[in-house]
MARZALUM-381143 format. One record per atom (N, C-alpha, C, O): residue in one letter; y, x, z; atom name; residue number from 1. Coordinates in steps of 0.2 Angstrom, whole numbers, plus 2048, in hexadecimal, padded with zeros to 3 digits. Each point is the difference from the previous one (the first is absolute). Layout:
% residues N
code->A; v->Y; u->X; w->Z; site->CA; pos->NUM
...
***
This chain:
% residues 117
code->M; v->7ED; u->80A; w->7C9; site->N; pos->1
code->M; v->801; u->7F9; w->804; site->CA; pos->1
code->M; v->802; u->802; w->807; site->C; pos->1
code->M; v->7FD; u->805; w->803; site->O; pos->1
code->L; v->807; u->7F8; w->800; site->N; pos->2
code->L; v->802; u->800; w->807; site->CA; pos->2
code->L; v->800; u->7FA; w->803; site->C; pos->2
code->L; v->803; u->7FB; w->7FE; site->O; pos->2
code->F; v->7FA; u->804; w->808; site->N; pos->3
code->F; v->7FF; u->7FA; w->804; site->CA; pos->3
code->F; v->806; u->801; w->805; site->C; pos->3
code->F; v->800; u->804; w->804; site->O; pos->3
code->S; v->805; u->7F7; w->7FC; site->N; pos->4
code->S; v->805; u->800; w->805; site->CA; pos->4
code->S; v->800; u->7F9; w->804; site->C; pos->4
code->S; v->7FF; u->7FB; w->7FD; site->O; pos->4
code->Y; v->801; u->806; w->809; site->N; pos->5
code->Y; v->800; u->7FA; w->805; site->CA; pos->5
code->Y; v->807; u->800; w->804; site->C; pos->5
code->Y; v->801; u->7FC; w->804; site->O; pos->5
code->G; v->804; u->808; w->7FA; site->N; pos->6
code->G; v->806; u->801; w->804; site->CA; pos->6
code->G; v->806; u->801; w->7FB; site->C; pos->6
code->G; v->801; u->7FC; w->7FB; site->O; pos->6
code->T; v->803; u->809; w->807; site->N; pos->7
code->T; v->807; u->800; w->7FD; site->CA; pos->7
code->T; v->800; u->802; w->7F9; site->C; pos->7
code->T; v->805; u->7FF; w->7FD; site->O; pos->7
code->L; v->7F5; u->804; w->801; site->N; pos->8
code->L; v->800; u->802; w->7F8; site->CA; pos->8
code->L; v->800; u->7FA; w->7FC; site->C; pos->8
code->L; v->800; u->800; w->7FA; site->O; pos->8
code->Q; v->7FF; u->7FA; w->809; site->N; pos->9
code->Q; v->800; u->7FA; w->7FC; site->CA; pos->9
code->Q; v->807; u->7FD; w->7FF; site->C; pos->9
code->Q; v->802; u->7FC; w->7FC; site->O; pos->9
code->Q; v->803; u->807; w->808; site->N; pos->10
code->Q; v->807; u->7FD; w->800; site->CA; pos->10
code->Q; v->803; u->803; w->7FA; site->C; pos->10
code->Q; v->800; u->806; w->7FE; site->O; pos->10
code->P; v->804; u->7F5; w->7FE; site->N; pos->11
code->P; v->803; u->802; w->7FA; site->CA; pos->11
code->P; v->805; u->806; w->801; site->C; pos->11
code->P; v->801; u->805; w->7FC; site->O; pos->11
code->D; v->803; u->7FB; w->80A; site->N; pos->12
code->D; v->805; u->805; w->801; site->CA; pos->12
code->D; v->7FD; u->807; w->801; site->C; pos->12
code->D; v->802; u->805; w->7FE; site->O; pos->12
code->V; v->7F8; u->7FB; w->806; site->N; pos->13
code->V; v->7FC; u->806; w->801; site->CA; pos->13
code->V; v->7FD; u->803; w->7F9; site->C; pos->13
code->V; v->800; u->806; w->7FF; site->O; pos->13
code->Q; v->7FE; u->7F5; w->7FD; site->N; pos->14
code->Q; v->7FD; u->802; w->7FA; site->CA; pos->14
code->Q; v->805; u->804; w->7FB; site->C; pos->14
code->Q; v->7FF; u->805; w->7FD; site->O; pos->14
code->K; v->807; u->7F8; w->803; site->N; pos->15
code->K; v->805; u->802; w->7FC; site->CA; pos->15
code->K; v->802; u->807; w->803; site->C; pos->15
code->K; v->802; u->805; w->7FC; site->O; pos->15
code->A; v->7FF; u->7FC; w->80A; site->N; pos->16
code->A; v->802; u->806; w->803; site->CA; pos->16
code->A; v->7FA; u->806; w->7FF; site->C; pos->16
code->A; v->802; u->806; w->800; site->O; pos->16
code->T; v->7F8; u->7F8; w->801; site->N; pos->17
code->T; v->7FB; u->805; w->800; site->CA; pos->17
code->T; v->7FD; u->801; w->7F9; site->C; pos->17
code->T; v->7FE; u->806; w->7FE; site->O; pos->17
code->F; v->802; u->7F5; w->7FD; site->N; pos->18
code->F; v->7FD; u->801; w->7FA; site->CA; pos->18
code->F; v->805; u->7FF; w->7FA; site->C; pos->18
code->F; v->7FF; u->802; w->7FA; site->O; pos->18
code->G; v->807; u->7FC; w->808; site->N; pos->19
code->G; v->805; u->7FF; w->7FB; site->CA; pos->19
code->G; v->7FF; u->7F9; w->7FB; site->C; pos->19
code->G; v->804; u->7FF; w->7FB; site->O; pos->19
code->R; v->7F7; u->7FD; w->808; site->N; pos->20
code->R; v->7FF; u->7FA; w->7FC; site->CA; pos->20
code->R; v->7FC; u->7FB; w->804; site->C; pos->20
code->R; v->7FE; u->802; w->806; site->O; pos->20
code->L; v->802; u->7F8; w->7F8; site->N; pos->21
code->L; v->7FB; u->7FB; w->804; site->CA; pos->21
code->L; v->7F9; u->801; w->7FD; site->C; pos->21
code->L; v->7FF; u->801; w->7FA; site->O; pos->21
code->L; v->7FC; u->7FF; w->80A; site->N; pos->22
code->L; v->7F9; u->801; w->7FE; site->CA; pos->22
code->L; v->7FD; u->7F9; w->7FF; site->C; pos->22
code->L; v->802; u->7FB; w->803; site->O; pos->22
code->S; v->7F9; u->805; w->7F8; site->N; pos->23
code->S; v->7FC; u->7FA; w->800; site->CA; pos->23
code->S; v->7FA; u->800; w->804; site->C; pos->23
code->S; v->7FD; u->806; w->801; site->O; pos->23
code->G; v->801; u->7F5; w->802; site->N; pos->24
code->G; v->7FA; u->800; w->804; site->CA; pos->24
code->G; v->7FD; u->7F9; w->801; site->C; pos->24
code->G; v->802; u->7FB; w->7FD; site->O; pos->24
code->R; v->7F8; u->805; w->806; site->N; pos->25
code->R; v->7FD; u->7FA; w->801; site->CA; pos->25
code->R; v->7FD; u->800; w->807; site->C; pos->25
code->R; v->7FF; u->805; w->803; site->O; pos->25
code->P; v->800; u->7F5; w->800; site->N; pos->26
code->P; v->7FD; u->7FF; w->807; site->CA; pos->26
code->P; v->7F9; u->803; w->801; site->C; pos->26
code->P; v->7FC; u->7FF; w->7FB; site->O; pos->26
code->D; v->803; u->804; w->80A; site->N; pos->27
code->D; v->7F9; u->802; w->802; site->CA; pos->27
code->D; v->800; u->801; w->808; site->C; pos->27
code->D; v->805; u->7FF; w->803; site->O; pos->27
code->S; v->7F5; u->803; w->7FF; site->N; pos->28
code->S; v->800; u->802; w->807; site->CA; pos->28
code->S; v->7FB; u->806; w->802; site->C; pos->28
code->S; v->7FC; u->801; w->7FB; site->O; pos->28
code->L; v->805; u->802; w->80A; site->N; pos->29
code->L; v->7FC; u->805; w->802; site->CA; pos->29
code->L; v->7FC; u->7FF; w->806; site->C; pos->29
code->L; v->802; u->7FF; w->806; site->O; pos->29
code->P; v->7F7; u->800; w->7F9; site->N; pos->30
code->P; v->7FB; u->7FE; w->805; site->CA; pos->30
code->P; v->7FF; u->805; w->805; site->C; pos->30
code->P; v->801; u->806; w->7FF; site->O; pos->30
code->A; v->7FE; u->7F8; w->807; site->N; pos->31
code->A; v->7FE; u->804; w->806; site->CA; pos->31
code->A; v->805; u->805; w->802; site->C; pos->31
code->A; v->7FF; u->805; w->803; site->O; pos->31
code->Y; v->808; u->7F8; w->7FC; site->N; pos->32
code->Y; v->805; u->803; w->803; site->CA; pos->32
code->Y; v->805; u->7FB; w->804; site->C; pos->32
code->Y; v->7FF; u->7FA; w->7FF; site->O; pos->32
code->Q; v->804; u->809; w->806; site->N; pos->33
code->Q; v->805; u->7FB; w->804; site->CA; pos->33
code->Q; v->807; u->803; w->7FF; site->C; pos->33
code->Q; v->801; u->806; w->7FF; site->O; pos->33
code->L; v->804; u->7F6; w->802; site->N; pos->34
code->L; v->807; u->802; w->7FF; site->CA; pos->34
code->L; v->803; u->800; w->807; site->C; pos->34
code->L; v->7FF; u->7FD; w->805; site->O; pos->34
code->A; v->806; u->808; w->7FC; site->N; pos->35
code->A; v->804; u->801; w->806; site->CA; pos->35
code->A; v->807; u->802; w->7FD; site->C; pos->35
code->A; v->801; u->801; w->7FA; site->O; pos->35
code->M; v->803; u->800; w->80B; site->N; pos->36
code->M; v->807; u->802; w->7FE; site->CA; pos->36
code->M; v->801; u->807; w->803; site->C; pos->36
code->M; v->7FE; u->802; w->806; site->O; pos->36
code->L; v->806; u->802; w->7F6; site->N; pos->37
code->L; v->802; u->807; w->802; site->CA; pos->37
code->L; v->807; u->801; w->800; site->C; pos->37
code->L; v->804; u->7FE; w->7FB; site->O; pos->37
code->A; v->7FF; u->805; w->80B; site->N; pos->38
code->A; v->807; u->802; w->800; site->CA; pos->38
code->A; v->801; u->805; w->7FB; site->C; pos->38
code->A; v->7FD; u->805; w->800; site->O; pos->38
code->I; v->808; u->7FB; w->7FC; site->N; pos->39
code->I; v->802; u->805; w->7FB; site->CA; pos->39
code->I; v->807; u->803; w->803; site->C; pos->39
code->I; v->805; u->7FD; w->801; site->O; pos->39
code->D; v->7FA; u->80A; w->800; site->N; pos->40
code->D; v->806; u->804; w->802; site->CA; pos->40
code->D; v->803; u->804; w->7FB; site->C; pos->40
code->D; v->805; u->804; w->801; site->O; pos->40
code->D; v->7F9; u->7FB; w->7F8; site->N; pos->41
code->D; v->803; u->804; w->7FB; site->CA; pos->41
code->D; v->806; u->7FC; w->7FD; site->C; pos->41
code->D; v->7FF; u->7FA; w->7FE; site->O; pos->41
code->P; v->807; u->808; w->803; site->N; pos->42
code->P; v->806; u->7FC; w->7FE; site->CA; pos->42
code->P; v->800; u->7FE; w->7F9; site->C; pos->42
code->P; v->802; u->7FB; w->7FE; site->O; pos->42
code->A; v->7FC; u->80A; w->7FE; site->N; pos->43
code->A; v->800; u->7FE; w->7F8; site->CA; pos->43
code->A; v->7FB; u->7FA; w->7FF; site->C; pos->43
code->A; v->802; u->7FC; w->7FC; site->O; pos->43
code->V; v->7F8; u->804; w->807; site->N; pos->44
code->V; v->7FB; u->7FB; w->7FF; site->CA; pos->44
code->V; v->803; u->7F9; w->803; site->C; pos->44
code->V; v->7FF; u->7FB; w->7FC; site->O; pos->44
code->V; v->804; u->806; w->809; site->N; pos->45
code->V; v->803; u->7FA; w->803; site->CA; pos->45
code->V; v->806; u->7FD; w->7FC; site->C; pos->45
code->V; v->800; u->7FA; w->7FF; site->O; pos->45
code->E; v->804; u->80A; w->7FE; site->N; pos->46
code->E; v->805; u->7FE; w->7FC; site->CA; pos->46
code->E; v->7FD; u->7FD; w->7F9; site->C; pos->46
code->E; v->803; u->7FB; w->7FE; site->O; pos->46
code->T; v->7F8; u->808; w->800; site->N; pos->47
code->T; v->7FD; u->7FD; w->7F9; site->CA; pos->47
code->T; v->7FD; u->7FA; w->802; site->C; pos->47
code->T; v->801; u->7FB; w->7FB; site->O; pos->47
code->S; v->7FB; u->804; w->80A; site->N; pos->48
code->S; v->7FD; u->7FA; w->801; site->CA; pos->48
code->S; v->804; u->7FA; w->804; site->C; pos->48
code->S; v->7FE; u->7FA; w->7FF; site->O; pos->48
code->G; v->807; u->809; w->805; site->N; pos->49
code->G; v->804; u->7FB; w->804; site->CA; pos->49
code->G; v->7FC; u->7FE; w->806; site->C; pos->49
code->G; v->802; u->7FB; w->803; site->O; pos->49
code->K; v->7F8; u->808; w->7FF; site->N; pos->50
code->K; v->7FC; u->7FF; w->805; site->CA; pos->50
code->K; v->7FF; u->806; w->805; site->C; pos->50
code->K; v->7FE; u->805; w->7FD; site->O; pos->50
code->T; v->802; u->7FA; w->809; site->N; pos->51
code->T; v->7FE; u->805; w->805; site->CA; pos->51
code->T; v->7F9; u->800; w->802; site->C; pos->51
code->T; v->7FD; u->805; w->803; site->O; pos->51
code->H; v->7FF; u->7F6; w->7FB; site->N; pos->52
code->H; v->7F9; u->800; w->801; site->CA; pos->52
code->H; v->7FC; u->7FE; w->7F9; site->C; pos->52
code->H; v->802; u->7FB; w->7FD; site->O; pos->52
code->H; v->7F9; u->808; w->801; site->N; pos->53
code->H; v->7FC; u->7FF; w->7FA; site->CA; pos->53
code->H; v->7F9; u->7FE; w->802; site->C; pos->53
code->H; v->7FE; u->803; w->805; site->O; pos->53
code->P; v->7FF; u->7F9; w->7F7; site->N; pos->54
code->P; v->7F9; u->7FF; w->801; site->CA; pos->54
code->P; v->7FC; u->806; w->7FF; site->C; pos->54
code->P; v->802; u->805; w->7FC; site->O; pos->54
code->I; v->7F8; u->7FC; w->807; site->N; pos->55
code->I; v->7FB; u->805; w->7FF; site->CA; pos->55
code->I; v->7F9; u->7FD; w->801; site->C; pos->55
code->I; v->800; u->7FC; w->804; site->O; pos->55
code->V; v->7FB; u->807; w->7F8; site->N; pos->56
code->V; v->7FA; u->7FD; w->801; site->CA; pos->56
code->V; v->7FB; u->805; w->803; site->C; pos->56
code->V; v->801; u->806; w->7FF; site->O; pos->56
code->S; v->7FA; u->7F8; w->805; site->N; pos->57
code->S; v->7FB; u->804; w->802; site->CA; pos->57
code->S; v->7F9; u->7FD; w->7FF; site->C; pos->57
code->S; v->7FF; u->7FA; w->7FF; site->O; pos->57
code->H; v->7FC; u->80A; w->7FF; site->N; pos->58
code->H; v->7F9; u->7FE; w->7FF; site->CA; pos->58
code->H; v->7FD; u->7FE; w->806; site->C; pos->58
code->H; v->800; u->803; w->805; site->O; pos->58
code->T; v->7FD; u->7F7; w->7FA; site->N; pos->59
code->T; v->7FC; u->7FD; w->806; site->CA; pos->59
code->T; v->7F9; u->800; w->7FF; site->C; pos->59
code->T; v->7FC; u->800; w->804; site->O; pos->59
code->G; v->802; u->7FF; w->7F5; site->N; pos->60
code->G; v->7F9; u->7FF; w->7FE; site->CA; pos->60
code->G; v->7FE; u->7F9; w->801; site->C; pos->60
code->G; v->7FA; u->7FF; w->7FE; site->O; pos->60
code->S; v->80A; u->7FD; w->805; site->N; pos->61
code->S; v->7FE; u->7F9; w->801; site->CA; pos->61
code->S; v->800; u->7FC; w->7F9; site->C; pos->61
code->S; v->806; u->800; w->7FD; site->O; pos->61
code->P; v->7F5; u->7FC; w->801; site->N; pos->62
code->P; v->801; u->7FC; w->7FA; site->CA; pos->62
code->P; v->804; u->7FA; w->801; site->C; pos->62
code->P; v->802; u->7FD; w->7FB; site->O; pos->62
code->T; v->800; u->802; w->80B; site->N; pos->63
code->T; v->805; u->7FA; w->801; site->CA; pos->63
code->T; v->807; u->802; w->800; site->C; pos->63
code->T; v->805; u->7FC; w->800; site->O; pos->63
code->D; v->7FD; u->80B; w->800; site->N; pos->64
code->D; v->806; u->802; w->7FF; site->CA; pos->64
code->D; v->802; u->801; w->7F9; site->C; pos->64
code->D; v->7FC; u->802; w->7FC; site->O; pos->64
code->A; v->80A; u->7FD; w->802; site->N; pos->65
code->A; v->803; u->801; w->7F9; site->CA; pos->65
code->A; v->808; u->800; w->801; site->C; pos->65
code->A; v->803; u->7FD; w->803; site->O; pos->65
code->V; v->800; u->807; w->7F8; site->N; pos->66
code->V; v->807; u->801; w->800; site->CA; pos->66
code->V; v->802; u->7FD; w->7F9; site->C; pos->66
code->V; v->7FD; u->803; w->7FB; site->O; pos->66
code->T; v->807; u->7F9; w->804; site->N; pos->67
code->T; v->802; u->7FD; w->7F9; site->CA; pos->67
code->T; v->806; u->805; w->7FE; site->C; pos->67
code->T; v->804; u->803; w->804; site->O; pos->67
code->G; v->7FD; u->7FD; w->7F5; site->N; pos->68
code->G; v->805; u->804; w->7FD; site->CA; pos->68
code->G; v->800; u->7FF; w->7F9; site->C; pos->68
code->G; v->7FE; u->7FB; w->7FD; site->O; pos->68
code->S; v->805; u->80A; w->7FF; site->N; pos->69
code->S; v->800; u->800; w->7F9; site->CA; pos->69
code->S; v->7FD; u->807; w->7FD; site->C; pos->69
code->S; v->801; u->805; w->803; site->O; pos->69
code->V; v->7FC; u->7FA; w->7F8; site->N; pos->70
code->V; v->7FE; u->806; w->7FC; site->CA; pos->70
code->V; v->806; u->801; w->7FB; site->C; pos->70
code->V; v->801; u->7FC; w->7FC; site->O; pos->70
code->L; v->801; u->80A; w->804; site->N; pos->71
code->L; v->806; u->802; w->7FC; site->CA; pos->71
code->L; v->7FE; u->805; w->7FB; site->C; pos->71
code->L; v->7FD; u->805; w->801; site->O; pos->71
code->A; v->805; u->7FA; w->7F8; site->N; pos->72
code->A; v->7FF; u->805; w->7FB; site->CA; pos->72
code->A; v->805; u->805; w->800; site->C; pos->72
code->A; v->806; u->7FF; w->7FF; site->O; pos->72
code->I; v->7F8; u->808; w->802; site->N; pos->73
code->I; v->805; u->805; w->801; site->CA; pos->73
code->I; v->7FD; u->806; w->7FC; site->C; pos->73
code->I; v->7FA; u->801; w->7FE; site->O; pos->73
code->T; v->80B; u->803; w->800; site->N; pos->74
code->T; v->7FE; u->807; w->7FD; site->CA; pos->74
code->T; v->7FE; u->805; w->805; site->C; pos->74
code->T; v->802; u->7FF; w->806; site->O; pos->74
code->A; v->7FC; u->807; w->7F8; site->N; pos->75
code->A; v->7FE; u->805; w->804; site->CA; pos->75
code->A; v->807; u->803; w->803; site->C; pos->75
code->A; v->800; u->802; w->806; site->O; pos->75
code->E; v->805; u->7FE; w->7F7; site->N; pos->76
code->E; v->807; u->802; w->802; site->CA; pos->76
code->E; v->802; u->7FB; w->806; site->C; pos->76
code->E; v->803; u->802; w->805; site->O; pos->76
code->E; v->7FC; u->7F8; w->7F9; site->N; pos->77
code->E; v->802; u->7FB; w->805; site->CA; pos->77
code->E; v->7FC; u->800; w->807; site->C; pos->77
code->E; v->803; u->7FF; w->805; site->O; pos->77
code->L; v->7F7; u->803; w->7FA; site->N; pos->78
code->L; v->7FC; u->801; w->806; site->CA; pos->78
code->L; v->802; u->806; w->804; site->C; pos->78
code->L; v->801; u->7FF; w->806; site->O; pos->78
code->R; v->802; u->806; w->7F7; site->N; pos->79
code->R; v->803; u->806; w->804; site->CA; pos->79
code->R; v->806; u->7FD; w->803; site->C; pos->79
code->R; v->802; u->803; w->806; site->O; pos->79
code->N; v->802; u->7F9; w->7F7; site->N; pos->80
code->N; v->806; u->7FD; w->803; site->CA; pos->80
code->N; v->7FE; u->7FC; w->806; site->C; pos->80
code->N; v->804; u->801; w->805; site->O; pos->80
code->S; v->7F7; u->7FB; w->7FB; site->N; pos->81
code->S; v->7FE; u->7FC; w->806; site->CA; pos->81
code->S; v->7FE; u->805; w->805; site->C; pos->81
code->S; v->801; u->7FE; w->806; site->O; pos->81
code->D; v->7FC; u->808; w->7F8; site->N; pos->82
code->D; v->7FE; u->805; w->806; site->CA; pos->82
code->D; v->806; u->802; w->803; site->C; pos->82
code->D; v->800; u->801; w->806; site->O; pos->82
code->R; v->805; u->800; w->7F7; site->N; pos->83
code->R; v->806; u->803; w->803; site->CA; pos->83
code->R; v->804; u->7FA; w->804; site->C; pos->83
code->R; v->803; u->802; w->805; site->O; pos->83
code->Y; v->7FC; u->7F8; w->7F9; site->N; pos->84
code->Y; v->803; u->7FB; w->804; site->CA; pos->84
code->Y; v->7FC; u->7FE; w->807; site->C; pos->84
code->Y; v->804; u->7FF; w->805; site->O; pos->84
code->E; v->7F6; u->802; w->7FB; site->N; pos->85
code->E; v->7FC; u->7FE; w->806; site->CA; pos->85
code->E; v->801; u->806; w->805; site->C; pos->85
code->E; v->800; u->806; w->7FE; site->O; pos->85
code->V; v->800; u->7F8; w->808; site->N; pos->86
code->V; v->801; u->805; w->806; site->CA; pos->86
code->V; v->7F9; u->803; w->801; site->C; pos->86
code->V; v->7FB; u->7FD; w->7FE; site->O; pos->86
code->A; v->805; u->808; w->807; site->N; pos->87
code->A; v->7FA; u->804; w->801; site->CA; pos->87
code->A; v->7FB; u->7FC; w->804; site->C; pos->87
code->A; v->7FA; u->802; w->800; site->O; pos->87
code->A; v->807; u->7F8; w->803; site->N; pos->88
code->A; v->7FC; u->7FC; w->803; site->CA; pos->88
code->A; v->7FB; u->7FC; w->7FB; site->C; pos->88
code->A; v->7FA; u->7FE; w->802; site->O; pos->88
code->Y; v->807; u->803; w->7F8; site->N; pos->89
code->Y; v->7FC; u->7FD; w->7FB; site->CA; pos->89
code->Y; v->7FC; u->805; w->7FC; site->C; pos->89
code->Y; v->803; u->806; w->7FF; site->O; pos->89
code->R; v->7F7; u->7F9; w->7FF; site->N; pos->90
code->R; v->7FC; u->804; w->7FC; site->CA; pos->90
code->R; v->7FE; u->7FC; w->7FA; site->C; pos->90
code->R; v->7FD; u->7FA; w->800; site->O; pos->90
code->R; v->803; u->809; w->7FA; site->N; pos->91
code->R; v->7FE; u->7FC; w->7FA; site->CA; pos->91
code->R; v->7F9; u->801; w->7FF; site->C; pos->91
code->R; v->7FD; u->805; w->800; site->O; pos->91
code->Q; v->7FF; u->7F5; w->7FF; site->N; pos->92
code->Q; v->7F9; u->800; w->7FF; site->CA; pos->92
code->Q; v->7FE; u->7FB; w->7FB; site->C; pos->92
code->Q; v->803; u->7FB; w->7FE; site->O; pos->92
code->R; v->7F7; u->807; w->7FE; site->N; pos->93
code->R; v->7FD; u->7FC; w->7FB; site->CA; pos->93
code->R; v->7FD; u->7FA; w->804; site->C; pos->93
code->R; v->7FC; u->802; w->805; site->O; pos->93
code->V; v->805; u->7F8; w->7F9; site->N; pos->94
code->V; v->7FC; u->7FA; w->803; site->CA; pos->94
code->V; v->7FE; u->7FC; w->7FB; site->C; pos->94
code->V; v->802; u->800; w->7FA; site->O; pos->94
code->R; v->7F9; u->7FC; w->808; site->N; pos->95
code->R; v->7FD; u->7FA; w->7FB; site->CA; pos->95
code->R; v->803; u->7FA; w->803; site->C; pos->95
code->R; v->7FF; u->7FE; w->806; site->O; pos->95
code->L; v->804; u->7FE; w->7F6; site->N; pos->96
code->L; v->803; u->7FA; w->802; site->CA; pos->96
code->L; v->7FB; u->7FA; w->7FF; site->C; pos->96
code->L; v->7FB; u->801; w->7FD; site->O; pos->96
code->A; v->807; u->7F9; w->806; site->N; pos->97
code->A; v->7FB; u->7FA; w->7FF; site->CA; pos->97
code->A; v->7FF; u->7FF; w->7F9; site->C; pos->97
code->A; v->7FA; u->7FD; w->7FF; site->O; pos->97
code->S; v->80A; u->804; w->7FD; site->N; pos->98
code->S; v->7FF; u->7FF; w->7F8; site->CA; pos->98
code->S; v->7FB; u->805; w->7FD; site->C; pos->98
code->S; v->7FD; u->7FE; w->7FB; site->O; pos->98
code->G; v->801; u->807; w->809; site->N; pos->99
code->G; v->7FC; u->805; w->7FD; site->CA; pos->99
code->G; v->804; u->806; w->7FD; site->C; pos->99
code->G; v->7FE; u->805; w->7FE; site->O; pos->99
code->T; v->809; u->7FA; w->802; site->N; pos->100
code->T; v->805; u->805; w->7FD; site->CA; pos->100
code->T; v->800; u->806; w->805; site->C; pos->100
code->T; v->800; u->7FF; w->806; site->O; pos->100
code->L; v->800; u->807; w->7F7; site->N; pos->101
code->L; v->801; u->806; w->803; site->CA; pos->101
code->L; v->807; u->802; w->800; site->C; pos->101
code->L; v->803; u->800; w->7FB; site->O; pos->101
code->A; v->800; u->801; w->80B; site->N; pos->102
code->A; v->808; u->801; w->800; site->CA; pos->102
code->A; v->801; u->805; w->805; site->C; pos->102
code->A; v->7FC; u->802; w->805; site->O; pos->102
code->W; v->80A; u->801; w->7FB; site->N; pos->103
code->W; v->803; u->804; w->805; site->CA; pos->103
code->W; v->803; u->7FB; w->805; site->C; pos->103
code->W; v->803; u->7FB; w->7FF; site->O; pos->103
code->A; v->7FC; u->807; w->808; site->N; pos->104
code->A; v->804; u->7FC; w->805; site->CA; pos->104
code->A; v->802; u->805; w->805; site->C; pos->104
code->A; v->7FD; u->806; w->801; site->O; pos->104
code->Y; v->808; u->7F9; w->803; site->N; pos->105
code->Y; v->803; u->804; w->805; site->CA; pos->105
code->Y; v->7FD; u->7FD; w->807; site->C; pos->105
code->Y; v->802; u->7FA; w->802; site->O; pos->105
code->V; v->7FA; u->80A; w->801; site->N; pos->106
code->V; v->7FD; u->7FE; w->806; site->CA; pos->106
code->V; v->802; u->804; w->806; site->C; pos->106
code->V; v->804; u->805; w->7FF; site->O; pos->106
code->D; v->7FB; u->7F9; w->807; site->N; pos->107
code->D; v->801; u->804; w->806; site->CA; pos->107
code->D; v->7FD; u->807; w->800; site->C; pos->107
code->D; v->7FA; u->801; w->7FF; site->O; pos->107
code->A; v->80B; u->804; w->801; site->N; pos->108
code->A; v->7FD; u->807; w->7FF; site->CA; pos->108
code->A; v->7FC; u->802; w->806; site->C; pos->108
code->A; v->7FC; u->805; w->7FF; site->O; pos->108
code->R; v->804; u->7F7; w->807; site->N; pos->109
code->R; v->7FB; u->802; w->805; site->CA; pos->109
code->R; v->7F9; u->7FE; w->7FF; site->C; pos->109
code->R; v->7FC; u->802; w->803; site->O; pos->109
code->D; v->803; u->7F9; w->7F8; site->N; pos->110
code->D; v->7F9; u->7FE; w->7FE; site->CA; pos->110
code->D; v->7FD; u->805; w->7FD; site->C; pos->110
code->D; v->802; u->804; w->7FC; site->O; pos->110
code->A; v->7F7; u->7FD; w->805; site->N; pos->111
code->A; v->7FC; u->804; w->7FC; site->CA; pos->111
code->A; v->7FF; u->7FD; w->7F9; site->C; pos->111
code->A; v->800; u->7FA; w->800; site->O; pos->111
code->P; v->800; u->80A; w->7FB; site->N; pos->112
code->P; v->7FF; u->7FE; w->7F9; site->CA; pos->112
code->P; v->7F9; u->7FB; w->800; site->C; pos->112
code->P; v->7FB; u->802; w->804; site->O; pos->112
code->T; v->806; u->7F9; w->7F9; site->N; pos->113
code->T; v->7FA; u->7FB; w->7FF; site->CA; pos->113
code->T; v->7FD; u->801; w->7F9; site->C; pos->113
code->T; v->803; u->803; w->7FC; site->O; pos->113
code->S; v->7F7; u->7FA; w->804; site->N; pos->114
code->S; v->7FC; u->800; w->7F9; site->CA; pos->114
code->S; v->801; u->7F9; w->7FD; site->C; pos->114
code->S; v->7FC; u->7FE; w->7FC; site->O; pos->114
code->T; v->80A; u->7FF; w->805; site->N; pos->115
code->T; v->801; u->7F9; w->7FE; site->CA; pos->115
code->T; v->800; u->800; w->7F8; site->C; pos->115
code->T; v->7FE; u->7FB; w->7FD; site->O; pos->115
code->A; v->804; u->80A; w->800; site->N; pos->116
code->A; v->800; u->800; w->7F8; site->CA; pos->116
code->A; v->7F9; u->801; w->7FD; site->C; pos->116
code->A; v->800; u->801; w->7FA; site->O; pos->116
code->Q; v->7FB; u->800; w->80A; site->N; pos->117
code->Q; v->7F9; u->802; w->7FD; site->CA; pos->117
code->Q; v->7FE; u->7FA; w->7FD; site->C; pos->117
code->Q; v->7FA; u->800; w->7FD; site->O; pos->117
***
């Protein structure tokens, strides 16, 4: 499972990255906040159509949460999403508000958290 709060929810990005549209359901990531990141990789900008993408950082605050979608993906598709994301993101296991464990791309500058415990 992959939690997406940004461009991986876009149908055009899904088709370009995974070769298909993904099925998903709404969920949220507690104790994180959303910011915008300037993207300087021309291929990523071309795929998403956006020069700025959302990025999340762990705050630890129970009042913070980021909404998004839990997407069902294969191991190969997870590797494809790793190639799509720029170096400013780090893939991390997180526990969502629903209790689901999923991968999410978080700010690479954040220290790894024990959210998935």
